[in-house]
N, C-alpha and C positions, 0 to 999 in steps of 0.2 A: 706953346712948347712943341718942339719938333720931335718927330719919331727918332731922329738921330740922337737928340739930347736924352730921351728916355732910355735908349740903349746905352749910351756912353756913361750916364750918371747913375744908372740902375735905380731910377726913381719912377714909381708907378704914376700914372695919370688917371685921376677919377673924372669920368665924363658923365654929366647929367643931361638926359635928353628932354625934349619939351614936355613930355607927359610926367616927368619927375623920376623916371627909372634911371638907375645908375649902372655903369659898368666901369671896369678898370682896364687900362692898357699897360702891359708890361712887356719887357723883352722876352723872347723865347728862352734865352739863357736863364733869366731870373725865374721864369715859370717852371722850367725843368728843375732848377735847384730847389724851388719851393715844393714842387711835387715830390721830388726825391726825399726831401726832409720829412714830409708828411708820411710817405711810405715807410721810411726807416723808423721814424718815431712810432708809427702804428704797430710795426712788427717787433718792436723792442721787447725782450723778455721782461724788462723792468715794468712794462705796462700791462702785463698779463697777471691776472689773479691766480694764485696757487690753489689747487683743489683742496677742499677740507677733508 
């Protein structure tokens, strides 16, 4: 799979190296979108417990 296809299709690529460790290649746009989602979700008032 080419880097261009990863970017165009918005599909991550899981890579396993010889020692068995894994990493994932994603486009910068997808990474920024996922990071923003986590930040927004984390800060959501719906996720905060109200004091007793």
